[in-house]
N, C-alpha and C positions, 0 to 999 in steps of 0.2 A: 504493500500500500504506500510506502514512503516514496518510491519513485513516481507514482501517480500524483501524489500531493505536490511533489517538487515540480513536476511538469505543469500542473495547474497554477502553481504560484508564479512560475516563469511566464505563463500565458497571461496572467493578470497584470504582471509588470509590463509586458509588451503592449497590452491594450491601454494601460495607463500612459505609456510613452506616446502612443498614437493619438490619444485624446489630447495630450499636452501639445503635440505638434499641430493638431487641428486648431486649437485655441491660439497658438502663436501665429499661425498663418492668417487667421482672421484679424488678430491685432496688428500684424504687419500691413495688411491691406488698409486698415483704417488709418494708420500712421502715414502710409504712402499717399493716400488720397488727400489727407490734410496738407501734405507738402505740395501736391499737385494743384490744389485749390488756390494756394497763395502765389502760384506762378513760377515756381522754381523749375529748373530744367529736368528733362526726363532722367538724366544720369543722377541728379540729386534725389529724385523720387525713388530710384532704385536703391540708392544708398540709404535713404530713410527707411525703406522696407527692410533691408538687411540689418540695419542698426536697431530697429524696433524690437526685434526678437532674436533669440539665439538660434538662427537658421544658417545653414551652410549656403553661402552665396552662389556656389557652383551648382547647387540643386534648385535654385530659386529663379523663376522666370517672372518678369514684371512687364506688363503691357499697359501703357498710359494712353488714354484718349481724352482729348479736350474738344468739346463741341456743344453748341447750343447753350452756352453759359454753365456747363457742368463739366467736371473732371471725373473720369471713371478709371479706376485702376483694377486690373485683373492680375491675380497672383496664382502661380502654380508651383507647388513644392513637392519634391519626391523625398519622402522620409524613409531612411533605411530602417529595416527591421533587423536589428543585430543582437537581440537577446539570445543567448545560447539555447540550442535545441528547438526553440519555438520560432525565432526569427526566420531562419532559412525555409521553414515550412510555409510561411505567409508571403514572403516577397515584399519588395518595397511598396509602400502606400503612397498614392499621389493625392494631394489635397489641393483644392482650388478655393479661392475667395475673391469676391468682387465687392468693391465699395464705390459709391458715387457721392459727390459733394458739389455744391454750388461754387462756382469760381468767385473769388474775391477781387 
């Protein structure tokens, strides 16, 4: 029974890490759209998204659109699943977030 419980504990840890990544991606999208709304460059918006959360910039894709008096930022992040035994069974998870804000 002990190996089963250890595997279940590792699975819970992996799910917790994935939930954390989802929250961080949403937070990064909100911070990025705030930057885009005040008129900074797209490169600075990407930097704001990466700095807002502890996300690997190499796995983060940021797309900025400004039209119709609104700024929209779309983020895509591939979170590695690297918890021993459980992570390789699941594969990398891809999270997306989108945020829109009125231009200032």
